[in-house]
SELOTOR-485908 format. One line per 3 residues: number of its first residue (from 0); their letters; for each residue x negated, y, z negated of C-alpha. Coordinates in pm, whole numbers, always signed. Layout:
N
NUM = A = X/Y/Z ~ ...
END
This chain:
672
0 = MER = -1890/+8958/-667 ~ -1762/+8621/-781 ~ -1448/+8661/-567
3 = SGA = -1656/+8741/-258 ~ -1877/+8434/-328 ~ -1569/+8211/-367
6 = SLA = -1413/+8344/-44 ~ -1742/+8298/+141 ~ -1766/+7939/+11
9 = QEL = -1410/+7870/+134 ~ -1490/+8021/+475 ~ -1806/+7806/+491
12 = RRW = -1612/+7488/+415 ~ -1339/+7587/+666 ~ -1606/+7661/+930
15 = AAE = -1771/+7321/+868 ~ -1437/+7138/+895 ~ -1267/+7326/+1180
18 = EMK = -1550/+7458/+1388 ~ -1826/+7197/+1344 ~ -1579/+6905/+1315
21 = LPP = -1759/+6748/+1019 ~ -1594/+6449/+850 ~ -1446/+6510/+504
24 = GKI = -1716/+6302/+338 ~ -1995/+6526/+466 ~ -1832/+6862/+384
27 = PSE = -2000/+7015/+75 ~ -1792/+7056/-237 ~ -1670/+7390/-370
30 = SAA = -1947/+7417/-630 ~ -2215/+7317/-378 ~ -2081/+7574/-129
33 = RRM = -2093/+7844/-398 ~ -2453/+7759/-479 ~ -2539/+7772/-109
36 = CSG = -2377/+8115/-73 ~ -2532/+8266/-385 ~ -2806/+8528/-376
39 = QCA = -2972/+8633/-53 ~ -2828/+8335/+137 ~ -2483/+8495/+145
42 = DIW = -2574/+8724/+436 ~ -2733/+8433/+619 ~ -2422/+8218/+588
45 = KYV = -2201/+8509/+692 ~ -2407/+8546/+1006 ~ -2397/+8169/+1067
48 = IRH = -2018/+8152/+1022 ~ -1966/+8448/+1253 ~ -2202/+8355/+1537
51 = VRH = -2262/+7975/+1528 ~ -2013/+7758/+1723 ~ -1979/+7392/+1811
54 = QRN = -2156/+7268/+2124 ~ -1828/+7191/+2298 ~ -1688/+7535/+2219
57 = VKK = -2012/+7693/+2341 ~ -1975/+7508/+2670 ~ -1616/+7626/+2701
60 = IRG = -1714/+7985/+2627 ~ -1994/+7971/+2880 ~ -1759/+7826/+3139
63 = NLL = -1499/+8093/+3067 ~ -1761/+8366/+3098 ~ -1881/+8229/+3428
66 = WYQ = -1525/+8196/+3550 ~ -1440/+8552/+3442 ~ -1753/+8677/+3616
69 = QME = -1647/+8495/+3930 ~ -1297/+8633/+3899 ~ -1429/+8985/+3855
72 = GTE = -1651/+8935/+4163 ~ -1358/+8814/+4368 ~ -1147/+9103/+4244
75 = VSN = -1414/+9353/+4342 ~ -1449/+9192/+4683 ~ -1076/+9186/+4727
78 = RAG = -1048/+9553/+4634 ~ -1317/+9637/+4884 ~ -1133/+9433/+5153
81 = KSS = -826/+9511/+5332 ~ -514/+9599/+5148 ~ -315/+9391/+5397
84 = GSD = -445/+9066/+5251 ~ -358/+9157/+4891 ~ -35/+8960/+4891
87 = SEK = -203/+8646/+5014 ~ -481/+8690/+4760 ~ -230/+8732/+4481
90 = ERR = -55/+8418/+4592 ~ -385/+8235/+4602 ~ -475/+8370/+4259
93 = KQL = -148/+8248/+4120 ~ -213/+7906/+4265 ~ -561/+7904/+4114
96 = VQG = -422/+8009/+3776 ~ -162/+7735/+3796 ~ -430/+7482/+3896
99 = ITR = -647/+7594/+3608 ~ -355/+7564/+3368 ~ -276/+7219/+3501
102 = LRG = -640/+7115/+3471 ~ -651/+7248/+3116 ~ -346/+7042/+3028
105 = ELD = -501/+6736/+3185 ~ -826/+6802/+2997 ~ -632/+6833/+2673
108 = QID = -453/+6505/+2744 ~ -783/+6340/+2831 ~ -932/+6474/+2507
111 = LQI = -638/+6336/+2314 ~ -675/+6000/+2485 ~ -1049/+6001/+2414
114 = KAA = -983/+6080/+2048 ~ -722/+5805/+2028 ~ -962/+5562/+2196
117 = QRE = -1236/+5666/+1954 ~ -1004/+5613/+1660 ~ -903/+5272/+1795
120 = LAA = -1268/+5187/+1853 ~ -1357/+5293/+1499 ~ -1067/+5088/+1364
123 = DEV = -1177/+4789/+1573 ~ -1533/+4829/+1446 ~ -1410/+4846/+1088
126 = ASE = -1192/+4539/+1146 ~ -1481/+4352/+1306 ~ -1710/+4447/+1018
129 = VAQ = -1447/+4329/+770 ~ -1406/+4004/+966 ~ -1783/+3953/+980
132 = EKI = -1806/+4026/+609 ~ -1535/+3769/+544 ~ -1712/+3517/+766
135 = RDA = -2041/+3578/+584 ~ -1861/+3554/+253 ~ -1702/+3226/+361
138 = KHR = -2041/+3093/+474 ~ -2198/+3197/+146 ~ -1915/+3037/-47
141 = TLL = -1954/+2722/+161 ~ -2328/+2709/+91 ~ -2275/+2769/-278
144 = LKA = -2000/+2510/-292 ~ -2226/+2262/-115 ~ -2505/+2335/-360
147 = YSA = -2264/+2312/-650 ~ -2122/+1988/-508 ~ -2474/+1845/-477
150 = RVT = -2551/+1946/-834 ~ -2222/+1800/-957 ~ -2295/+1480/-764
153 = AER = -2640/+1458/-922 ~ -2492/+1523/-1266 ~ -2222/+1264/-1199
156 = QQL = -2487/+1011/-1095 ~ -2685/+1094/-1406 ~ -2374/+1058/-1619
159 = RTQ = -2299/+726/-1453 ~ -2651/+608/-1534 ~ -2607/+723/-1891
162 = VVQ = -2265/+555/-1904 ~ -2423/+231/-1784 ~ -2693/+263/-2048
165 = VRG = -2438/+346/-2316 ~ -2221/+58/-2198 ~ -2515/-181/-2217
168 = RLE = -2603/-49/-2560 ~ -2237/-79/-2662 ~ -2227/-440/-2545
171 = QLQ = -2547/-505/-2733 ~ -2404/-346/-3047 ~ -2081/-542/-3004
174 = EME = -2285/-860/-2971 ~ -2476/-764/-3284 ~ -2148/-689/-3460
177 = RKA = -2017/-1031/-3355 ~ -2335/-1191/-3486 ~ -2308/-988/-3806
180 = RTA = -1962/-1130/-3869 ~ -2099/-1485/-3865 ~ -2278/-1593/-4180
183 = VAF = -2633/-1724/-4143 ~ -2749/-2005/-4371 ~ -3119/-1997/-4449
186 = GSG = -3120/-2306/-4666 ~ -3316/-2332/-4986 ~ -3582/-2087/-5071
189 = RAP = -3856/-2351/-5052 ~ -4081/-2371/-4748 ~ -4029/-2675/-4519
192 = EAG = -4267/-2961/-4587 ~ -4512/-3076/-4323 ~ -4389/-3370/-4119
195 = FPS = -4023/-3294/-4197 ~ -3898/-3035/-3947 ~ -3592/-2841/-4049
198 = LEP = -3344/-2636/-3849 ~ -3403/-2264/-3898 ~ -3197/-1972/-3768
201 = EVL = -3339/-1779/-3476 ~ -3358/-1457/-3675 ~ -3571/-1630/-3939
204 = RDV = -3814/-1761/-3677 ~ -3842/-1420/-3509 ~ -3893/-1237/-3838
207 = REA = -4152/-1495/-3951 ~ -4338/-1455/-3622 ~ -4336/-1075/-3658
210 = CRL = -4460/-1101/-4017 ~ -4734/-1345/-3912 ~ -4855/-1110/-3637
213 = RFQ = -4847/-820/-3880 ~ -5050/-1020/-4134 ~ -5310/-1114/-3873
216 = FLK = -5336/-753/-3755 ~ -5380/-620/-4109 ~ -5633/-894/-4185
219 = TLF = -5831/-796/-3877 ~ -5823/-430/-3981 ~ -5937/-525/-4332
222 = EHS = -6229/-727/-4199 ~ -6317/-439/-3968 ~ -6309/-190/-4257
225 = VSG = -6522/-417/-4478 ~ -6785/-519/-4224 ~ -6780/-202/-4015
228 = NCP = -6764/-405/-3693 ~ -6483/-566/-3503 ~ -6436/-940/-3561
231 = SGM = -6593/-1180/-3316 ~ -6402/-1195/-2989 ~ -6202/-877/-3064
234 = SEE = -6236/-523/-2930 ~ -6057/-193/-2980 ~ -5843/-251/-2672
237 = QLS = -5743/-597/-2793 ~ -5652/-450/-3133 ~ -5433/-187/-2968
240 = MSY = -5279/-454/-2744 ~ -5201/-673/-3044 ~ -5043/-373/-3218
243 = QHW = -4831/-296/-2912 ~ -4733/-663/-2890 ~ -4623/-655/-3253
246 = LSI = -4421/-337/-3190 ~ -4249/-496/-2890 ~ -4161/-804/-3096
249 = VER = -4022/-584/-3375 ~ -3814/-385/-3124 ~ -3685/-706/-2969
252 = VAA = -3592/-843/-3312 ~ -3421/-516/-3411 ~ -3231/-507/-3080
255 = SHP = -3119/-872/-3080 ~ -3022/-931/-3444 ~ -2799/-744/-3689
258 = PAH = -2972/-546/-3964 ~ -2803/-753/-4235 ~ -2942/-1077/-4088
261 = ILS = -3290/-924/-4057 ~ -3271/-806/-4417 ~ -3155/-1151/-4531
264 = ALR = -3438/-1315/-4336 ~ -3693/-1082/-4495 ~ -3547/-1155/-4835
267 = HLA = -3561/-1529/-4767 ~ -3925/-1508/-4652 ~ -4011/-1300/-4957
270 = LQN = -3846/-1562/-5176 ~ -4043/-1841/-5006 ~ -4371/-1653/-5046
273 = TQQ = -4287/-1583/-5409 ~ -4220/-1952/-5475 ~ -4543/-2056/-5301
276 = LQE = -4742/-1807/-5503 ~ -4565/-1923/-5817 ~ -4659/-2284/-5740
279 = LAD = -5019/-2183/-5680 ~ -5018/-1983/-6000 ~ -4866/-2277/-6190
282 = GID = -5131/-2510/-6048 ~ -5407/-2296/-6195 ~ -5492/-2413/-6551
285 = IPR = -5780/-2197/-6661 ~ -5836/-2354/-7007 ~ -5845/-2703/-6857
288 = DVE = -6095/-2603/-6589 ~ -6310/-2429/-6847 ~ -6309/-2736/-7072
291 = ALK = -6394/-2958/-6775 ~ -6700/-2745/-6717 ~ -6789/-2777/-7087
294 = FRY = -6735/-2409/-7155 ~ -6522/-2222/-7399 ~ -6348/-1890/-7320
297 = ASA = -6316/-1675/-7628 ~ -6304/-1298/-7675 ~ -6354/-1234/-7300
300 = HLE = -6678/-1440/-7300 ~ -6770/-1788/-7181 ~ -6968/-2009/-7422
303 = DVS = -7154/-2327/-7327 ~ -7034/-2613/-7546 ~ -7199/-2899/-7357
306 = DAA = -7446/-2970/-7651 ~ -7357/-2884/-8004 ~ -7591/-2662/-8203
309 = DDL = -7646/-2939/-8472 ~ -7798/-3190/-8219 ~ -8097/-2968/-8135
312 = PSV = -8433/-3110/-8269 ~ -8636/-2913/-8519 ~ -8977/-2761/-8452
315 = QGL = -9156/-3004/-8688 ~ -9001/-3298/-8514 ~ -9107/-3159/-8180
318 = IQE = -9466/-3114/-8313 ~ -9475/-3466/-8452 ~ -9339/-3600/-8128
321 = GWG = -9612/-3411/-7943 ~ -9885/-3546/-8174 ~ -9748/-3895/-8132
324 = ECE = -9771/-3862/-7758 ~ -10130/-3735/-7797 ~ -10219/-4037/-8016
327 = MLC = -10072/-4269/-7758 ~ -10276/-4100/-7490 ~ -10593/-4132/-7704
330 = VQQ = -10525/-4501/-7765 ~ -10467/-4552/-7394 ~ -10796/-4372/-7318
333 = LPL = -11012/-4604/-7542 ~ -11017/-4904/-7304 ~ -11064/-4666/-7019
336 = QAK = -11365/-4512/-7191 ~ -11511/-4862/-7262 ~ -11459/-4960/-6902
339 = EKQ = -11619/-4630/-6797 ~ -11927/-4707/-7009 ~ -11951/-5057/-6866
342 = LSA = -11923/-4932/-6512 ~ -12176/-4658/-6588 ~ -12422/-4920/-6718
345 = QLE = -12371/-5134/-6411 ~ -12421/-4833/-6191 ~ -12737/-4741/-6378
348 = AVV = -12872/-5096/-6331 ~ -12793/-5088/-5961 ~ -12963/-4750/-5929
351 = QEM = -13275/-4871/-6108 ~ -13282/-5181/-5890 ~ -13260/-4968/-5578
354 = HRL = -13532/-4736/-5706 ~ -13753/-5036/-5773 ~ -13696/-5173/-5427
357 = LSD = -13767/-4839/-5266 ~ -14074/-4751/-5472 ~ -14345/-4868/-5221
360 = GSE = -14420/-4504/-5131 ~ -14365/-4534/-4760 ~ -14191/-4264/-4569
363 = RSI = -13903/-4494/-4485 ~ -13856/-4579/-4850 ~ -13854/-4213/-4943
366 = LAR = -13591/-4139/-4684 ~ -13380/-4439/-4785 ~ -13407/-4338/-5151
369 = AVF = -13293/-3980/-5064 ~ -13005/-4117/-4859 ~ -12904/-4347/-5143
372 = ELE = -12899/-4060/-5391 ~ -12696/-3847/-5154 ~ -12445/-4125/-5094
375 = LRA = -12424/-4190/-5466 ~ -12361/-3824/-5530 ~ -12100/-3814/-5252
378 = VKL = -11921/-4113/-5404 ~ -11915/-3943/-5744 ~ -11780/-3622/-5596
381 = RGY = -11520/-3817/-5400 ~ -11410/-3984/-5720 ~ -11386/-3651/-5895
384 = RDG = -11188/-3516/-5600 ~ -10946/-3808/-5601 ~ -10890/-3765/-5971
387 = LLS = -10825/-3395/-5933 ~ -10590/-3459/-5641 ~ -10391/-3713/-5836
390 = SCR = -10373/-3472/-6130 ~ -10257/-3195/-5896 ~ -9992/-3424/-5751
393 = QLE = -9866/-3508/-6095 ~ -9860/-3142/-6192 ~ -9683/-3047/-5869
396 = EAV = -9429/-3320/-5926 ~ -9369/-3194/-6277 ~ -9339/-2835/-6153
399 = RTR = -9100/-2944/-5880 ~ -8891/-3132/-6129 ~ -8880/-2834/-6364
402 = YEE = -8800/-2601/-6075 ~ -8515/-2823/-5960 ~ -8382/-2830/-6313
405 = LQG = -8411/-2449/-6324 ~ -8229/-2414/-5992 ~ -7960/-2648/-6113
408 = LQA = -7916/-2438/-6426 ~ -7908/-2116/-6222 ~ -7657/-2268/-5979
411 = KRQ = -7448/-2382/-6271 ~ -7464/-2035/-6423 ~ -7376/-1874/-6088
414 = RIL = -7084/-2112/-6045 ~ -6966/-2021/-6390 ~ -6992/-1648/-6312
417 = DFR = -6821/-1695/-5977 ~ -6547/-1897/-6137 ~ -6502/-1629/-6401
420 = HLV = -6486/-1357/-6134 ~ -6250/-1569/-5928 ~ -6024/-1622/-6226
423 = NKK = -6010/-1248/-6295 ~ -5952/-1171/-5928 ~ -5677/-1433/-5898
426 = QEH = -5507/-1299/-6207 ~ -5527/-944/-6069 ~ -5392/-1060/-5733
429 = IRT = -5109/-1244/-5902 ~ -5016/-935/-6103 ~ -5034/-716/-5791
432 = LIK = -4831/-965/-5590 ~ -4566/-985/-5857 ~ -4546/-605/-5876
435 = GTS = -4538/-574/-5496 ~ -4269/-840/-5467 ~ -4052/-668/-5725
438 = YIK = -4108/-331/-5557 ~ -4023/-475/-5214 ~ -3707/-629/-5356
441 = SQL = -3601/-298/-5506 ~ -3694/-116/-5185 ~ -3496/-365/-4977
444 = RKD = -3193/-317/-5200 ~ -3237/+59/-5177 ~ -3271/+48/-4796
447 = QNE = -2966/-173/-4771 ~ -2764/+72/-4980 ~ -2893/+366/-4775
450 = IKD = -2801/+191/-4450 ~ -2453/+119/-4582 ~ -2413/+481/-4696
453 = FIE = -2541/+608/-4361 ~ -2297/+388/-4170 ~ -2005/+484/-4393
456 = KKL = -2081/+857/-4420 ~ -2246/+942/-4088 ~ -2148/+694/-3818
459 = LPQ = -1790/+606/-3905 ~ -1669/+970/-3948 ~ -1828/+1062/-3613
462 = ERQ = -1615/+815/-3421 ~ -1309/+1040/-3424 ~ -1517/+1343/-3325
465 = VEL = -1671/+1153/-3035 ~ -1325/+1057/-2911 ~ -1205/+1419/-2937
468 = EAQ = -1514/+1546/-2756 ~ -1465/+1288/-2480 ~ -1104/+1401/-2441
471 = KLH = -1221/+1764/-2420 ~ -1477/+1679/-2153 ~ -1220/+1491/-1945
474 = NRV = -1170/+1658/-1603 ~ -1425/+1921/-1702 ~ -1575/+1931/-1352
477 = DRE = -1236/+1995/-1189 ~ -1164/+2278/-1431 ~ -1502/+2434/-1365
480 = VQQ = -1439/+2413/-989 ~ -1101/+2583/-1033 ~ -1265/+2858/-1239
483 = FKG = -1549/+2887/-990 ~ -1306/+2975/-710 ~ -1237/+3314/-865
486 = VAL = -1604/+3412/-888 ~ -1741/+3649/-624 ~ -2035/+3461/-484
489 = LCL = -2202/+3778/-357 ~ -2243/+3885/-718 ~ -2420/+3563/-807
492 = LHR = -2651/+3463/-527 ~ -2975/+3661/-499 ~ -3319/+3583/-371
495 = DLP = -3660/+3689/-502 ~ -3887/+3779/-214 ~ -4261/+3840/-263
498 = GQQ = -4329/+4207/-315 ~ -3954/+4287/-323 ~ -3684/+4310/-583
501 = RIP = -3389/+4075/-610 ~ -3223/+4091/-266 ~ -2855/+3998/-216
504 = THE = -2822/+3688/-4 ~ -2571/+3841/+239 ~ -2838/+4089/+349
507 = LSI = -3081/+3811/+439 ~ -3100/+3662/+787 ~ -3231/+3334/+919
510 = HRL = -3396/+3533/+1198 ~ -3609/+3740/+962 ~ -3981/+3748/+1025
513 = NRT = -4259/+3663/+788 ~ -4569/+3871/+729 ~ -4779/+3569/+815
516 = APA = -4639/+3562/+1172 ~ -4872/+3547/+1477 ~ -5058/+3853/+1601
519 = EYR = -4815/+3924/+1888 ~ -4556/+4039/+1630 ~ -4786/+4307/+1487
522 = AFF = -4635/+4575/+1709 ~ -4289/+4489/+1578 ~ -4424/+4499/+1221
525 = NVC = -4570/+4844/+1287 ~ -4234/+4965/+1422 ~ -4054/+4823/+1115
528 = NGA = -4303/+4983/+878 ~ -4277/+5316/+1059 ~ -3897/+5306/+1048
531 = AFP = -3891/+5180/+684 ~ -3693/+4875/+799 ~ -3701/+4582/+550
534 = LYK = -3822/+4257/+705 ~ -3570/+4040/+523 ~ -3289/+4181/+739
537 = APE = -3201/+4051/+1083 ~ -3380/+4216/+1382 ~ -3045/+4302/+1544
540 = QLL = -2980/+4547/+1260 ~ -3282/+4752/+1363 ~ -3076/+4946/+1621
543 = SHV = -2820/+5064/+1366 ~ -3102/+5148/+1124 ~ -3278/+5356/+1392
546 = AEL = -2947/+5527/+1478 ~ -2903/+5628/+1115 ~ -3260/+5756/+1106
549 = KKA = -3197/+5953/+1426 ~ -2883/+6104/+1278 ~ -3076/+6203/+966
552 = LLC = -3349/+6348/+1189 ~ -3095/+6559/+1378 ~ -2956/+6688/+1049
555 = LRA = -3305/+6776/+929 ~ -3382/+6951/+1257 ~ -3059/+7148/+1234
558 = QLS = -3141/+7251/+880 ~ -3494/+7343/+988 ~ -3364/+7556/+1275
561 = LKQ = -3119/+7728/+1041 ~ -3396/+7791/+794 ~ -3618/+7933/+1066
564 = KAM = -3337/+8159/+1184 ~ -3272/+8273/+828 ~ -3641/+8341/+775
567 = GSL = -3656/+8534/+1102 ~ -3353/+8741/+1003 ~ -3504/+8810/+664
570 = QRQ = -3832/+8909/+823 ~ -3652/+9145/+1061 ~ -3469/+9302/+769
573 = LDN = -3797/+9350/+589 ~ -3949/+9501/+901 ~ -3657/+9740/+943
576 = TPE = -3665/+9844/+578 ~ -3887/+10156/+530 ~ -4182/+10135/+293
579 = PSV = -4131/+10295/-54 ~ -4291/+10633/-126 ~ -4576/+10632/-380
582 = QAL = -4502/+10987/-493 ~ -4140/+10897/-567 ~ -4250/+10596/-768
585 = MQE = -4491/+10810/-972 ~ -4220/+11061/-1046 ~ -3984/+10785/-1156
588 = VQA = -4251/+10640/-1390 ~ -4319/+10983/-1544 ~ -3949/+11042/-1597
591 = NDQ = -3918/+10703/-1770 ~ -4214/+10784/-2000 ~ -4066/+11122/-2096
594 = EQA = -3730/+10962/-2175 ~ -3892/+10697/-2398 ~ -4100/+10962/-2579
597 = REL = -3789/+11171/-2637 ~ -3598/+10875/-2783 ~ -3872/+10696/-2983
600 = LPR = -4074/+10986/-3128 ~ -3808/+11097/-3387 ~ -3775/+10737/-3508
603 = VLQ = -4150/+10706/-3553 ~ -4163/+11031/-3752 ~ -3875/+10921/-3976
606 = VTD = -4042/+10586/-4056 ~ -4369/+10768/-4134 ~ -4196/+11000/-4384
609 = QCK = -4030/+10702/-4557 ~ -4365/+10530/-4594 ~ -4522/+10841/-4748
612 = CRI = -4235/+10873/-4997 ~ -4264/+10509/-5101 ~ -4640/+10542/-5146
615 = ERW = -4588/+10840/-5378 ~ -4330/+10652/-5591 ~ -4538/+10338/-5609
618 = QEM = -4677/+10403/-5959 ~ -4328/+10459/-6105 ~ -4210/+10136/-5949
621 = QVA = -4512/+9951/-6089 ~ -4441/+10079/-6443 ~ -4074/+9975/-6418
624 = VDA = -4167/+9631/-6292 ~ -4425/+9581/-6570 ~ -4172/+9688/-6834
627 = WWE = -3914/+9453/-6695 ~ -4168/+9172/-6675 ~ -4275/+9210/-7040
630 = QPG = -3920/+9196/-7182 ~ -3784/+8867/-7328 ~ -3579/+8648/-7102
633 = QFV = -3246/+8715/-7277 ~ -3277/+9093/-7221 ~ -3375/+9066/-6859
636 = LPG = -3024/+8965/-6752 ~ -2787/+9157/-6980 ~ -2485/+9074/-6768
639 = EQR = -2521/+8695/-6804 ~ -2228/+8545/-7002 ~ -2188/+8228/-7203
642 = FGF = -1841/+8119/-7313 ~ -1706/+8458/-7200 ~ -1950/+8683/-7397
645 = TLQ = -2285/+8842/-7324 ~ -2583/+8833/-7557 ~ -2514/+9176/-7706
648 = QWL = -2152/+9080/-7777 ~ -2262/+8758/-7951 ~ -2509/+8956/-8166
651 = ARW = -2235/+9202/-8264 ~ -2000/+8920/-8361 ~ -2274/+8757/-8565
654 = TVA = -2337/+9081/-8755 ~ -1964/+9126/-8833 ~ -1932/+8766/-8951
657 = AKM = -2236/+8800/-9178 ~ -2093/+9114/-9337 ~ -1758/+8946/-9399
660 = VQQ = -1929/+8652/-9571 ~ -2125/+8886/-9794 ~ -1809/+9074/-9893
663 = KQP = -1625/+8755/-9987 ~ -1900/+8644/-10230 ~ -1810/+8717/-10607
666 = QPL = -1983/+9012/-10771 ~ -2209/+8930/-11077 ~ -2074/+9043/-11423
669 = SWV = -2254/+9324/-11600 ~ -2325/+9298/-11980 ~ -2382/+9662/-12034
END
């Protein structure tokens, strides 16, 4: 069967190659041909190989049949004709046969020429495709080289810009190095006196200006933090602008002066500030100021020593002094009292005289007397009022004097407290300033050492590496271009289209259409969608795409026709095959049942007897298993050996050894 399938597969492949003139690439392989010819398809392929011919061969066969029919007709007519014209007919037939032979030779030559022309045309097409592919490849390479050249040009321009920047920075650093080699004299550490200008280095002026701006900025921030509001005439934007201005000045100073000069200038300014603070601290003499204020500072307390404790008057002296003043006042009041009595007597006489004059009883006299009494009373009250007012003025003057004395004492006390607080604050500031100055000095020394270490360990060793790296990067672009020549550009350049995967660039066309084209291109879009033609390709490739689709359609139609023929043949075979007999099938089933009963029934009976026997012996087996289960473990496996002996053998050896030991023991003596 396998040999017939293999021979049929070979005949199928030979028929496809010789008869149907299929190219070698489209002929199925040996394994595929065997699969096609397996099963019920073998008869179908046999029929196809035997009866199906190429279209050209079919035309030839039809022509030959028609020609033979015509020849037979002419022969019949010639036989029915006169026998006298047989020689001429034979001659004519020979001529026709010769003409047919000649025409066949010419047709064969024409076929050969057509095949040669087709081969030449195919070769020309292949050559043109190869040339077009090379042209496209050259165009792609040109585009990529242009893009690469543009990128290299941009990188070169960027590198030139960076080189210019590095060159400017290098010149700046060289200038700073030149400045660093020259020593800068800052003069004495004392600040210049007013009215006597002195020549200062530029770095010192710049650093002093930066420090002054920093001090003003910090002072403004301190006032803002204390008061909660910005100082008058300042806003947040102005503060930020002043900070940016200070940063720009610091950057300018750092870029225009060597670090050593800046550090020396900072050290010089710190020394000047230290000396100024030292002079201010030396000018403060707290004991002298305390003594000038008639105070004494002892045990963290101020004592008033303006009046000694022994000069204070005693209470008795104060009482006597008060009584003396009272006596003086009493003595001073005696003439006043005498004068008061005299004036009272005169007033009484004047009043009596007026009463006497106004005692005639007339209405006018009564009114005048009443007016006189009222005026007299008003004068008395006015006198009392003036006396009280003068007393009030004296008391107010005394109160004012005492109040001024009290305010003076309070002001003096407040000045003393403020001075004490100021002294403590100044001392604390001086201590803090001294500590800060010492810390800044140590920090400056530390920073200077770190900068030196950084320059020696980090910058100087990198100089050789930078030179080596620059030598490595020399002509790097030319080397990359030389390496880039060997790269296949078609493997590199792709495009990402919307809704598509990465498309090779050589498949794209500048004549491709976009989906957002006008409405008149909708028909073309429908055709492309129906033919599954991608829009990123050129429209001129649509014809070749449709030709390939048509070729595939012809193949599918051929396969469909073959399938229909095979199905028709199979249906005819089924129609020609007689229907099976039901009685025969029943007899076959009964025979199969009898055969199975004859073979399986003895086995079933044998298994049944074995089961009965085992059920009867079940109790004996249970007793044996229980007995075995109740035995000790060492007797369960009597064949188990240890060191070459079983348990029974070890017990026997133990018994023999015990007997031998008993025999070797001495027998006790008898005294009988």
